[in-house]
C-alpha positions as CSV (number, residue, x, y, z in Angstrom):
1,M,14.8,-5.7,-11.2
2,S,12.2,-7.7,-11.2
3,I,11.9,-11.8,-12.6
4,T,9.0,-14.0,-12.7
5,L,9.1,-17.7,-11.0
6,E,10.1,-19.3,-14.0
7,Q,13.3,-16.5,-15.0
8,L,14.1,-17.5,-11.2
9,A,13.5,-21.8,-12.2
10,A,15.5,-21.5,-15.0
11,R,18.7,-19.6,-13.8
12,M,18.9,-22.0,-11.0
13,R,18.3,-25.4,-13.2
14,Q,21.0,-24.2,-15.9
15,G,23.5,-23.9,-12.7
16,E,23.3,-27.7,-12.8
17,Q,23.1,-28.7,-16.5
18,V,26.5,-27.6,-17.5
19,P,28.4,-30.2,-19.8
20,L,30.8,-32.5,-18.5
21,R,28.9,-32.6,-15.1
22,H,30.8,-29.4,-14.3
23,T,29.0,-26.9,-11.6
24,A,28.4,-23.3,-11.5
25,Q,27.4,-20.6,-8.8
26,V,24.5,-19.1,-10.0
27,A,23.7,-15.4,-8.7
28,L,20.2,-14.0,-8.3
29,T,19.5,-10.7,-8.1
30,L,16.7,-9.9,-6.7
31,S,15.0,-6.3,-5.0
32,I,12.2,-7.9,-2.5
33,P,13.1,-9.1,0.8
34,S,11.9,-11.6,3.2
35,I,8.8,-13.2,0.5
36,L,11.5,-13.9,-1.9
37,Q,13.6,-15.4,1.0
38,Q,11.5,-17.8,1.3
39,I,10.3,-18.6,-2.2
40,V,14.0,-19.0,-3.6
41,V,14.5,-21.5,-0.6
42,N,11.5,-23.5,-1.4
43,A,12.3,-23.2,-4.9
44,M,15.5,-25.1,-4.4
45,E,14.1,-27.5,-2.5
46,Y,10.9,-28.6,-5.1
47,L,13.6,-28.0,-8.2
48,H,16.4,-29.8,-6.5
49,I,19.1,-27.2,-7.0
50,D,22.3,-28.6,-5.9
51,V,24.7,-26.1,-6.6
52,P,24.9,-23.1,-4.6
53,V,22.6,-20.2,-5.0
54,A,23.2,-16.5,-3.6
55,L,20.6,-14.8,-3.3
56,H,21.6,-10.7,-3.8
57,L,20.1,-7.8,-3.1
58,D,21.2,-5.4,-6.2
59,H,21.5,-1.3,-6.5
60,G,20.2,-1.5,-2.5
61,S,19.0,1.7,-0.9
62,F,20.4,2.5,2.5
63,E,17.1,1.1,4.3
64,G,16.4,-1.6,1.3
65,C,19.8,-3.1,2.5
66,Y,19.1,-3.2,6.1
67,K,16.1,-5.1,5.0
68,C,18.0,-7.2,3.0
69,I,20.2,-8.2,5.9
70,E,17.4,-9.0,8.5
71,A,15.6,-11.4,5.8
72,G,18.5,-13.7,5.2
73,F,19.7,-12.9,2.1
74,S,23.2,-13.9,1.2
75,S,24.3,-10.5,-0.2
76,I,23.9,-7.1,-0.5
77,M,25.2,-4.3,-2.8
78,F,24.6,-0.9,-1.4
79,D,24.6,1.8,-4.5
80,G,25.8,5.0,-3.0
81,S,27.3,5.9,-6.1
82,H,24.4,9.1,-6.2
83,Y,25.8,10.3,-2.9
84,P,28.7,12.7,-2.5
85,I,31.8,10.2,-1.6
86,A,32.0,11.1,2.1
87,E,28.5,10.3,2.2
88,N,29.0,7.0,0.2
89,V,32.3,6.2,2.4
90,E,29.9,7.2,5.8
91,K,26.9,4.8,4.6
92,T,29.1,1.7,3.0
93,T,31.2,1.9,6.6
94,E,27.6,1.3,8.6
95,L,26.4,-1.3,6.2
96,V,29.8,-3.7,6.3
97,K,29.7,-3.3,9.7
98,A,25.9,-4.8,9.7
99,A,26.6,-7.3,6.8
100,H,29.4,-9.0,8.2
101,G,27.9,-9.1,11.9
102,K,25.0,-11.1,9.7
103,G,27.8,-12.9,7.9
104,L,26.7,-11.7,4.7
105,S,29.0,-9.9,1.7
106,I,28.8,-6.7,1.0
107,E,29.4,-4.8,-2.7
108,A,29.6,-0.8,-2.8
109,E,29.7,1.8,-6.0
110,V,31.4,3.9,-6.9
111,G,30.8,6.0,-10.3
112,S,27.5,5.9,-11.1
113,I,26.4,3.1,-14.2
114,G,24.7,4.6,-17.2
115,G,21.0,4.0,-17.8
116,E,18.3,2.5,-15.2
117,E,18.3,-0.1,-12.6
118,D,16.0,-0.4,-10.1
119,G,14.8,3.8,-10.1
120,V,18.5,4.6,-9.7
121,I,19.8,6.3,-12.7
122,G,23.1,7.1,-13.7
123,M,25.0,8.9,-16.9
124,G,27.9,6.4,-17.2
125,E,30.3,8.2,-15.5
126,C,34.2,6.6,-15.0
127,A,34.8,6.4,-11.4
128,D,37.8,8.5,-9.8
129,P,40.3,4.9,-8.8
130,K,41.2,7.3,-5.5
131,E,37.4,7.3,-4.4
132,C,37.5,3.8,-5.1
133,K,40.2,2.9,-2.9
134,S,38.5,4.7,-0.1
135,I,35.5,2.9,-0.8
136,A,37.7,-0.3,-0.6
137,D,39.7,0.3,2.4
138,L,36.5,0.1,4.3
139,G,36.1,-3.8,3.6
140,V,33.7,-4.3,1.3
141,D,34.2,-7.7,-0.5
142,F,33.3,-6.1,-4.1
143,L,33.8,-3.0,-5.8
144,A,31.3,-2.0,-8.1
145,A,33.4,1.0,-10.4
146,G,31.8,2.8,-12.9
147,I,34.0,2.5,-16.2
148,G,31.5,3.7,-19.2
149,N,29.1,0.5,-18.9
150,I,25.2,1.2,-18.8
151,H,22.4,-0.7,-17.6
152,G,20.3,-2.5,-20.4
153,K,20.4,-1.8,-24.0
154,Y,24.2,-0.1,-25.8
155,P,23.4,2.7,-27.7
156,A,25.2,2.5,-31.5
157,N,27.2,5.8,-30.4
158,W,29.0,3.8,-27.6
159,K,32.2,4.2,-26.5
160,G,33.2,1.3,-25.0
161,L,35.1,0.3,-21.4
162,S,37.3,2.6,-20.1
163,F,40.2,0.1,-19.5
164,E,42.2,3.0,-18.6
165,T,40.4,3.6,-15.6
166,L,39.8,0.3,-15.0
167,A,43.6,-0.7,-14.6
168,A,44.0,2.3,-12.9
169,V,41.1,0.8,-10.3
170,Q,42.8,-2.8,-10.2
171,E,46.0,-0.7,-9.3
172,L,45.0,0.9,-6.3
173,T,42.5,-1.7,-4.9
174,G,44.6,-4.8,-4.9
175,E,42.8,-8.1,-5.3
176,L,39.5,-6.9,-4.3
177,P,36.9,-8.2,-6.4
178,L,35.5,-5.8,-9.1
179,V,32.1,-5.7,-10.4
180,L,31.2,-4.8,-14.0
181,H,27.5,-4.3,-14.4
182,G,25.7,-3.9,-17.7
183,G,26.9,-7.2,-19.0
184,T,24.4,-7.2,-22.0
185,G,25.6,-6.2,-25.1
186,I,29.5,-5.9,-24.5
187,P,31.6,-7.1,-27.0
188,A,33.6,-11.0,-25.7
189,D,36.8,-9.3,-26.5
190,Q,36.2,-6.6,-23.8
191,I,34.3,-8.9,-21.5
192,K,37.6,-11.2,-21.1
193,K,39.9,-8.5,-21.0
194,A,38.2,-6.9,-18.1
195,I,38.4,-10.2,-16.2
196,D,41.8,-10.0,-17.0
197,L,41.8,-6.5,-15.1
198,G,40.1,-8.1,-12.2
199,V,36.7,-8.3,-12.8
200,S,35.0,-11.5,-10.9
201,K,31.5,-10.7,-11.1
202,I,29.8,-9.7,-14.4
203,N,25.9,-8.3,-14.0
204,V,24.0,-9.8,-16.9
205,N,19.7,-9.4,-16.9
206,T,18.5,-7.3,-19.9
207,E,20.2,-10.1,-22.7
208,C,18.0,-13.2,-20.5
209,Q,14.9,-10.7,-20.7
210,L,15.3,-10.0,-24.4
211,A,15.4,-13.9,-24.7
212,F,12.5,-14.6,-22.8
213,A,11.0,-12.0,-25.1
214,D,12.0,-13.0,-28.2
215,A,11.4,-16.8,-27.8
216,T,7.8,-16.2,-26.0
217,R,6.7,-13.5,-28.9
218,K,7.9,-16.3,-31.6
219,Y,5.7,-19.1,-29.6
220,I,2.9,-16.9,-30.1
221,E,3.5,-15.6,-33.8
222,A,3.3,-19.4,-34.8
223,G,0.0,-19.9,-33.4
224,K,1.1,-22.5,-30.5
225,D,-0.5,-20.7,-27.7
226,L,-4.2,-21.9,-30.3
227,E,-3.0,-25.3,-30.6
228,G,-4.6,-27.5,-28.1
229,K,-3.6,-26.4,-24.4
230,G,-1.0,-23.8,-25.6
231,F,-2.1,-21.5,-24.2
232,D,-1.3,-22.9,-20.9
233,P,1.1,-20.4,-18.4
234,R,3.3,-23.8,-18.6
235,K,3.4,-23.8,-21.9
236,L,3.2,-20.7,-22.9
237,L,6.4,-19.4,-20.8
238,A,8.5,-22.5,-21.5
239,P,10.3,-21.4,-24.4
240,G,11.4,-18.0,-23.0
241,A,12.8,-20.4,-19.6
242,E,14.4,-22.3,-22.1
243,A,16.3,-19.5,-24.1
244,I,17.0,-17.8,-20.7
245,K,18.6,-21.3,-19.5
246,A,20.5,-20.9,-23.1
247,T,21.7,-17.7,-22.3
248,V,23.0,-18.7,-19.0
249,K,25.2,-21.7,-20.2
250,E,26.7,-18.9,-22.8
251,K,27.9,-16.3,-20.2
252,M,28.5,-19.4,-17.8
253,E,31.5,-20.2,-20.3
254,L,32.2,-17.2,-21.5
255,F,33.1,-15.3,-18.0
256,G,34.5,-18.7,-17.2
257,S,32.3,-19.4,-14.2
258,V,32.1,-23.0,-15.0
259,G,33.2,-25.1,-12.1
260,K,33.7,-22.8,-9.8
261,A,30.9,-23.7,-7.3
262,E,32.2,-24.3,-4.0
């Protein structure tokens, strides 16, 4: 996935603009290593961001994970879901050692997430709880398990999350934080139930992109880009950035992440 500098700034700024002076951690998932690490560090200084910001590789390849470890990312996600479980275990084992050796946390995946993300296409499988345990036992810090969730927009005939699968995974993996990808469009009641069953990290990007696109479209359709210097990218993209901030605020409150920064 890719985001613009404006979208990056909007996500970090909203981490500070939470009611009652609460703070919350904002995790930014970026998929290009060393230069982005410096961009994020510099952006935090320029924008005076005081809340913790994690630079996380999302759906990384085996080679990509190593690049981000060396680049100084906060955490990585190795998506080995498209490998046979034995190969997923082998590669994850090596990356756990490499990541922890550099002080990074690592997320692994079992059961491909539906849709397409960073070139990885999944059919929306439900993970095998026993395979989830085999990955969890390797010492990963987070585990993404397919439970019928997909990336991007959900189709009208989507059947919903498989809580039976999630409960079985949680029972075998214990207190290991679970990750829900494809958070856009999942009803709030299902989100809350997933959290109750051990989900500690929820990925939402499509909804931010849609909010950004909608706000930008309205700005142009209203002809504001033709008024004065309304064509200036700083003005043209500002409504989209504000829309992202509103979306992030809404999700932080729904997920219960407000006030959880450490």
